[in-house]
C-alpha positions in Angstrom: 194.7 67.7 108.4 191.3 69.1 109.3 191.3 72.9 108.9 191.8 75.5 106.2 193.6 74.5 103.0 194.0 76.1 99.6 193.3 73.0 97.5 189.7 72.8 98.6 187.6 75.7 97.4 185.3 76.0 100.4 188.1 75.5 102.9 190.3 78.2 101.5 190.5 78.3 97.7 187.6 80.8 97.5 189.9 83.3 99.3 191.8 83.7 96.0 189.6 84.0 92.9 189.4 86.4 89.9 187.4 89.6 90.7 186.8 88.5 94.3 184.7 90.8 96.4 186.8 92.6 98.9 184.1 92.2 101.5 184.2 89.1 103.7 180.8 88.0 105.0 180.7 86.0 108.3 177.8 83.9 109.4 175.3 85.8 111.6 176.1 85.4 115.3 173.6 85.0 118.1 173.3 87.6 120.8 174.4 86.2 124.1 173.9 88.2 127.4 174.6 85.9 130.3 178.2 86.4 131.2 177.7 90.0 132.2 175.6 89.0 135.2 178.3 86.7 136.5 180.3 88.2 139.3 184.1 87.7 139.2 185.3 86.9 142.7 188.9 87.9 143.3 191.6 87.7 140.6 192.1 83.9 140.9 195.1 83.6 138.6 197.5 80.8 137.9 199.2 78.4 140.2 196.4 78.0 142.7 194.6 74.8 141.6 191.4 74.4 139.6 188.9 74.9 142.5 187.7 78.3 143.8 186.1 77.9 147.3 183.7 80.5 148.8 181.9 80.8 152.1 178.2 81.4 152.5 177.0 82.8 155.9 173.5 82.0 157.1 171.2 84.2 159.1 171.6 84.1 162.9 169.5 81.1 164.1 167.5 83.0 166.8 165.7 86.3 166.6 166.6 89.2 168.8 164.0 90.7 171.1 163.3 92.8 174.2 165.4 92.3 177.2 164.6 92.0 181.0 166.9 94.3 182.9 168.3 91.6 185.2 168.6 88.8 182.6 171.7 88.2 180.4 171.4 88.9 176.7 170.6 85.6 175.0 173.1 84.1 172.6 172.8 82.4 169.2 174.9 81.6 166.2 175.0 81.4 162.4 176.3 78.6 160.2 178.9 78.7 157.5 178.4 76.7 154.3 180.9 76.3 151.4 180.5 76.3 147.7 183.1 75.9 145.0 183.7 76.7 141.3 185.7 74.1 139.4 187.6 75.7 136.5 187.7 73.9 133.2 189.8 74.2 130.1 188.0 75.6 127.0 189.3 76.1 123.5 189.2 75.4 119.8 191.9 75.5 117.1 191.8 76.1 113.4 194.8 74.8 111.4 195.7 76.2 108.0 198.4 75.6 105.4 201.3 77.8 104.4 200.1 77.5 100.8 196.8 79.1 101.7 198.4 81.9 103.6 200.8 82.6 100.7 198.1 82.6 97.9 195.1 84.0 99.7 194.1 87.6 98.8 192.9 88.1 102.4 194.9 87.9 105.6 193.8 84.3 106.6 195.0 84.9 110.2 192.5 87.8 110.6 189.7 85.7 109.1 190.4 82.8 111.5 190.8 85.3 114.5 187.3 86.7 113.9 185.8 83.2 113.5 187.5 82.0 116.7 186.3 85.0 118.7 182.8 84.3 117.6 183.1 80.7 118.6 184.7 81.7 121.9 181.7 83.9 122.9 179.2 81.2 122.0 181.1 78.5 123.9 181.6 80.5 127.1 178.1 82.1 127.1 176.6 78.6 126.7 178.6 77.4 129.7 177.4 80.4 131.7 173.8 80.0 130.6 173.8 76.3 131.4 174.7 77.2 135.0 172.0 79.8 135.3 169.2 77.6 134.1 170.2 74.9 136.5 168.5 76.8 139.3 165.9 75.2 141.6 163.5 78.1 141.1 161.5 77.2 138.0 158.4 79.1 136.8 155.9 78.1 134.1 153.5 80.6 132.6 150.3 78.5 132.6 148.3 81.4 131.4 148.5 85.1 130.6 148.0 85.9 134.3 148.9 82.6 136.0 152.3 81.3 136.9 153.3 78.0 138.6 156.6 78.3 140.6 158.4 75.3 141.8 161.6 75.0 144.0 162.8 71.6 143.0 164.6 72.5 139.8 161.9 71.1 137.4 158.7 72.4 135.8 156.9 69.2 136.8 154.1 68.4 134.5 153.2 72.1 134.0 153.1 73.2 130.3 153.5 76.8 129.3 150.4 78.3 127.8 151.7 81.9 127.4 154.8 84.0 127.2 155.9 86.5 129.8 153.2 89.1 130.4 153.0 92.1 132.7 150.9 90.0 135.1 153.3 87.0 134.9 156.3 89.3 135.5 154.7 90.8 138.6 154.0 87.3 140.0 157.6 86.2 139.4 159.1 89.4 140.9 156.8 89.3 143.9 157.9 85.7 144.5 161.6 86.7 144.4 160.9 89.6 146.8 159.0 87.4 149.2 162.0 85.0 149.1 164.2 88.0 150.1 166.2 87.7 146.9 168.3 90.8 146.6 168.0 92.9 143.5 170.9 92.8 140.9 171.8 96.5 141.1 170.2 97.5 144.4 167.0 98.5 142.7 166.1 96.0 139.9 166.3 92.4 139.0 167.6 91.4 135.5 165.5 89.3 133.2 167.3 87.8 130.2 164.7 86.6 127.8 164.3 85.0 124.4 162.7 86.8 121.6 159.5 84.9 121.9 159.3 85.4 125.7 159.6 89.2 125.2 156.9 89.2 122.6 154.4 88.6 125.3 155.6 91.6 127.2 155.5 93.8 124.1 152.0 92.6 123.2 150.6 93.0 126.7 148.3 96.1 126.7 148.4 95.9 130.5 152.2 96.6 130.7 151.7 100.2 131.8 154.8 101.3 133.5 157.2 99.9 130.9 160.1 102.3 130.3 161.9 101.9 127.0 165.7 102.1 127.2 165.7 105.1 125.0 163.8 107.0 127.7 166.1 106.2 130.5 167.3 109.1 132.7 171.0 110.0 132.4 171.6 108.2 135.7 170.3 104.9 134.3 171.6 105.4 130.7 175.2 105.5 132.1 174.9 101.8 133.2 172.9 100.2 130.4 173.7 96.5 130.0 174.4 94.8 126.7 171.1 94.0 125.1 169.0 96.0 127.6 165.7 97.1 126.1 163.7 98.5 129.0 162.5 98.2 132.6 159.2 97.1 134.1 158.2 96.4 137.7 161.7 96.5 139.3 163.1 94.4 136.4 165.6 95.3 133.7 164.9 93.3 130.5 167.6 92.0 128.1 167.0 90.2 124.8 168.9 87.0 124.0 169.0 85.0 120.7 171.6 82.3 121.1 170.7 80.0 124.1 167.2 80.3 125.4 164.5 78.5 123.5 161.7 80.2 121.5 159.7 77.0 121.1 158.6 75.6 124.5 155.1 74.9 125.8 151.8 74.5 124.1 152.3 74.4 120.3 156.0 74.9 120.8 155.2 78.6 120.6 156.5 80.2 123.8 159.8 81.3 125.1 162.2 80.9 128.0 163.7 83.5 130.3 166.0 83.8 133.3 165.5 86.2 136.2 168.7 87.1 138.1 169.1 88.8 141.4 172.2 90.0 143.2 175.0 87.6 144.4 173.7 84.9 142.1 176.5 83.6 139.9 180.3 83.5 140.4 183.0 83.3 137.7 186.4 82.1 138.6 189.3 82.6 136.1 192.7 81.0 136.0 193.5 81.9 132.4 191.3 84.5 130.7 190.2 83.7 127.2 192.9 84.5 124.7 194.0 83.9 121.1 197.0 81.7 120.8 199.2 81.0 117.7 200.8 77.6 117.6 204.5 77.1 116.6 204.6 76.4 112.8 205.7 73.0 111.7 206.9 71.2 108.5 208.9 74.3 107.5 206.0 76.7 108.1 203.7 74.6 105.9 201.4 73.7 108.8 200.1 76.4 111.1 197.3 76.8 113.6 195.5 79.5 115.7 193.3 78.7 118.7 191.4 80.3 121.5 192.0 79.1 125.0 190.8 79.7 128.6 190.6 78.1 132.0 187.6 79.3 133.9 184.3 78.2 135.5 180.8 79.4 136.5 178.8 78.4 139.6 175.5 79.4 141.1 176.3 80.9 144.5 173.3 79.5 146.4 171.6 76.0 146.5 168.0 76.0 147.7 168.4 72.4 148.8 171.2 73.1 151.2 171.0 76.9 151.9 167.3 77.4 151.6 168.1 80.3 149.4 168.4 80.8 145.6 168.8 84.0 143.6 168.0 82.8 140.1 164.6 81.8 138.5 164.2 80.0 135.2 161.0 80.5 133.1 160.4 77.3 131.0 157.9 74.5 130.4 157.5 70.8 130.8 
């Protein structure tokens, strides 16, 4: 049986040793930030299939204009496109023996519970991050003040020569605004960036206008996002350490980032993530605890079919 057992020291035996420290130390966990920008659409729930379908309304085809008094008002229409989120089962179990539970000085179920929750966060945030970086809007910082932006989902042959800077951020935000991408909160976009990508912003002497999160007004402080470190040029910046790369581009020395606008990513949930305890077997000698969920993430817009996209990925060839 794969899992936790008393007879193997590093799989359980170490939990019962003479003069054992009462402090358990868990492996350091990466900081994920993606899921908070996903928008849950309706309480989907059980018994309704694995696919959540949503409608997307285009702009009206014709523009309005001045009227001649004796002419009828011209008519036009809009089109309706559909997108869908396919929900998937996620989960992982850790089995353990009754002997380990009986002899361990620690509550083995609590140890497993903490480890499973850490794994759950990493798994679901990775699924969410993977959907975000699949956007067709891709930017490459080819210099400290030059950015190449493509709309085909690839960086092409462009190689990053710099991290995010104040100038590069302004170029990206201006592109999003020209594309009529709505802001995430009505005022600002959200940029989730790797440590290396943010280093460029911090090092940029031209980033006048940066507002550190510690200096937010009470109005803004009341809605700080997890990992938020500050704002600049209509953008809220969040740091991320678990998914985005710090080693892209020239010399493998630059970082990735994702800019997110409003109405960008949906999350559909049939079964929210939860911890489950399996029925013991072999007279309580074999036990197991797992985390489980049925859910899915999906970008709302497709530039190829909707001529609209609300997410931009900063990366490199």
